[in-house]
C-alpha positions in Angstrom: -114.6 27.5 -53.9 -114.2 29.4 -50.5 -114.3 26.4 -48.4 -112.2 24.8 -51.3 -109.8 27.5 -50.1 -110.4 27.6 -46.8 -109.7 23.9 -46.6 -106.3 24.6 -48.6 -105.5 27.1 -46.2 -106.5 24.7 -43.5 -104.2 21.9 -45.0 -101.6 24.4 -45.5 -101.4 25.5 -42.0 -102.2 22.3 -40.7 -99.2 21.2 -42.9 -97.3 24.2 -41.6 -98.3 23.5 -38.1 -97.8 19.7 -38.8 -94.1 20.7 -40.1 -93.7 22.9 -37.0 -94.1 20.3 -34.6 -92.0 18.3 -36.8 -89.1 20.6 -36.6 -89.9 21.4 -32.9 -89.3 17.7 -32.8 -86.3 17.5 -34.2 -84.8 20.3 -32.6 -85.8 18.4 -29.1 -84.2 15.5 -30.7 -81.6 17.6 -31.9 -81.2 19.7 -28.6 -81.0 15.7 -26.6 -78.8 14.5 -28.8 -76.6 18.0 -28.6 -77.4 18.0 -25.0 -75.9 13.9 -24.8 -73.0 15.2 -27.0 -72.3 18.2 -24.8 -72.2 15.7 -21.6 -69.6 13.6 -23.3 -67.6 16.7 -24.1 -68.2 17.8 -21.0 -66.9 14.5 -19.3 -63.8 14.5 -22.1 -63.1 17.8 -21.0 -63.0 17.1 -17.4 -61.2 13.5 -18.0 -58.6 15.9 -19.8 -57.9 18.6 -17.0 -57.7 15.0 -14.8 -54.9 14.0 -17.1 -53.4 17.7 -17.6 -53.2 17.7 -13.9 -51.7 14.4 -13.6 -49.4 15.3 -16.6 -48.7 18.6 -15.0 -47.7 16.6 -11.7 -45.9 13.8 -13.4 -43.8 16.8 -15.5 -43.5 18.3 -11.8 -41.9 14.8 -10.5 -39.7 14.7 -14.1 -38.3 18.2 -13.1 -37.4 17.3 -9.9 -36.1 14.0 -10.9 -33.9 16.3 -13.4 -32.9 18.6 -11.3 -32.0 15.8 -8.2 -30.2 13.8 -11.4 -28.5 17.0 -12.6 -27.2 18.0 -8.7 -26.1 14.2 -8.4 -24.0 14.8 -12.0 -22.6 17.9 -11.2 -21.5 16.2 -7.5 -20.2 12.9 -9.7 -18.2 15.6 -12.1 -17.0 17.5 -9.0 -15.9 13.7 -7.3 -14.6 12.8 -10.9 -12.5 16.0 -10.8 -10.9 15.6 -7.5 -9.9 11.5 -8.4 -8.8 12.4 -11.8 -6.8 15.2 -9.6 -5.5 12.7 -6.6 -5.2 9.9 -9.6 -2.7 12.7 -11.6 -0.7 13.4 -8.5 -0.3 9.6 -7.7 1.1 8.9 -11.2 3.9 11.9 -10.5 4.1 10.0 -7.1 4.5 6.5 -9.0 6.7 8.0 -11.4 8.7 10.0 -9.6 8.8 6.7 -7.3 10.0 4.6 -10.2 13.0 7.1 -11.3 13.8 6.8 -7.5 13.4 2.7 -7.5 15.3 2.9 -10.7 18.6 4.5 -8.8 17.6 2.4 -5.7 17.6 -0.8 -8.2 21.2 0.1 -9.6 22.8 1.6 -5.7 21.2 -2.3 -5.2 22.9 -4.0 -8.1 26.6 -1.9 -7.2 26.5 -2.7 -3.7 25.6 -6.1 -4.5 28.5 -6.3 -6.7 30.5 -4.8 -3.8 29.5 -7.2 -1.4 30.1 -9.8 -3.8 33.5 -8.8 -4.3 34.3 -8.2 -0.6 33.0 -11.8 0.6 35.4 -12.9 -2.3 38.1 -10.7 -0.7 37.3 -12.3 2.3 37.5 -15.6 1.5 40.8 -15.2 0.0 41.8 -13.3 3.7 40.2 -16.8 5.1 42.1 -18.8 3.0 45.3 -17.0 3.6 44.4 -16.8 7.4 44.1 -20.3 7.5 47.5 -21.4 5.4 49.1 -18.7 8.1 47.7 -21.0 10.8 48.9 -24.0 9.6 52.1 -22.1 8.9 52.2 -21.0 12.4 51.6 -24.6 13.7 53.8 -26.0 11.8 56.7 -23.5 12.8 55.6 -24.2 16.5 55.8 -27.8 16.1 59.5 -26.7 14.5 59.8 -24.6 17.5 59.0 -26.8 20.1 61.2 -29.3 18.5 64.3 -27.1 18.4 63.6 -26.2 21.9 63.8 -29.8 23.0 67.0 -30.4 21.1 68.4 -26.8 22.7 67.2 -28.2 26.1 68.8 -31.3 25.4 72.1 -28.9 24.4 72.1 -27.3 27.8 71.3 -30.6 29.6 74.8 -32.0 28.4 76.5 -28.7 28.7 75.1 -28.0 31.9 77.0 -28.3 34.8 76.4 -31.6 37.0 75.7 -30.8 40.4 78.3 -30.9 42.9 78.2 -33.1 46.0 78.8 -30.9 48.4 80.6 -32.1 51.7 79.2 -31.7 55.0 81.3 -28.7 56.2 81.6 -28.3 60.2 78.7 -26.0 61.4 80.2 -23.5 63.8 77.1 -22.1 64.8 76.8 -19.2 63.1 76.4 -18.6 59.1 79.5 -18.9 56.7 79.2 -15.5 55.2 78.7 -14.8 51.1 79.7 -12.4 49.0 77.2 -9.7 48.2 77.9 -9.5 45.0 78.0 -13.0 43.4 76.3 -14.9 46.7 79.2 -17.0 46.9 80.6 -18.7 50.0 83.2 -16.5 51.0 84.8 -19.1 53.7 85.4 -18.4 56.8 87.9 -15.6 58.2 90.6 -18.0 59.0 90.3 -20.2 56.1 90.8 -17.2 53.8 93.7 -16.2 56.2 95.2 -19.4 55.6 
């Protein structure tokens, strides 16, 4: 029995030993699988770290772009406000110019009406002047006709030229009356 007990003990030990080797072998297999899983996880961690760095850089670039766009947006807001102020000033100037234009337009129409009235008056005056010139021409013709008639009357009434006979000349000029310029005659003729 003893041998049987020993054999059972050896079998039990051998089973334990086989179980221990199986366990160790399984542990090594598990350890290899675990090591591969650790390597895979380390690769994932490395990849995630690289992705994280890329995301940080991308985020920094986005922050920079957001800051630049915010600055640009603020600049455009400022310019838009300037344009709005300028637009308001131009709108006021346009409104004032429109009011002035209305006044100028009314003044223009008033001047046009006045111009038309003066033109009409000028036309009337030109007609009056033309009529007066025609009347003047008629009156001049009448004056010339009457002057011609008067000249004929004067010619008919005018003394006829006297025929003066030669008077013997005595060598000196015959005296004249200083007022009437008529010949007085010779002193001998006056005494005779």
